[in-house]
N, C-alpha and C positions, 0 to 999 in steps of 0.2 A: 539476449537478455542484458539489461543494463543494471548496474548497481547504483542506486540513487545516493547522492550526497546528503548527509544528514544535516539539516538546518537547525541549529540550536537557538531557541527563542530565549533571550536574556530577560532578566527581571524588568529591564527598562522598556521591553517590547521590541518588535521587529516588523518592518513592513513585509508582508508575506505574499502580496498579489503578484510580485515579480519573480517569485521562486519556482513556480511550476515549470516543468519541462515536458515535451511531448512523450506520451506513453510509448513504450517499445512494443512492436508487434509480437515479439517472442516472449513478452512478459518483463517484469522488473523485480528487483530485490532491494532490501535495505536491512539495516541493523534492527534489532528488536529491543524491548525493554520498557521500564517504567517511564511513562510520559511520552512514549514514541507513538506517533500517529501518521497516517498517510492522508494527505489532502488530495482529493480527486475532483477535478473540474470537468464536467461533461458538457461541452458547448454544442454537441450534436443534437439533431432533431429526434434521435432515438435514444432509449435508455441503453446503458452498457453494464455488463456484469463482470465483476472481478472474482476470481476463484483462488482461494488460499488453501493449499493442501496441508495436511498435518503429516509430519514425518513419523510421529509415534503410531503405534498400533495398540489395540486393546485385545488381550487374549489372542494375539496372533492375527487379528483382523484389522484391516485398514479402516481408518476413521473417515467418514464422509467429509470431503473438503467443505470449507465455509465459503459461501457465496454472498456477495454484496452487490445489489443492483443500484446503480446511480441513475436517477431519472434524467431525462433530457433537460438540458439547461440548468442543471443543479450542481452545486458543490457539496461534497460529502467528506467528512472526517472519519477515518477508520482507525481504531486502535490497532497497533501492530504488536501483538502479545508475544511473549517468549515462547509460548507453545506452538507458534507458527514456525519457529526457527528450525532449520535443517541442522541436525547435529554435526554433519561434516563441514558445513560452512559457517554456522552460527548466524546465518541470515535467513530472513523470511523471503520467500519468493512467491509470486502470484502471476496469473495470466489474465488476459482480457478477452472478452468475446469478440471485440473489435476495438480499434484505437482511433477511429475517426473523431477528430476534434476533442480528444481526451488528453488532459495534462495532469501531471502528478508532482507532488513534492513530499519528501520525507521530512518530518519535523519532530523535534523533541523539546519539551518544556525544560528549561534550566532548573536544576534542583537547588 
């Protein structure tokens, strides 16, 4: 599992097409927060699903993880909310069903 570098987008803008890195087979993680999102580019011929587990429980029961499916050939922006953060690390972590031709970048809009 790799921890992605947070790319901060300044008010003047930022070229973002050069930022994505290959998705890690064991999953990835990044900081969470206001204005944080994950850009996922799926250049594969098949769709790929990311799974975001929730660290919290409700009445002692695990909460079903959030899944996001990125269609083949598509780029997808996924908000990385604080409720995805693991309390022990402060980071959100997710896994991929496969990483063939998948690249990712963690981004945050400057406040």
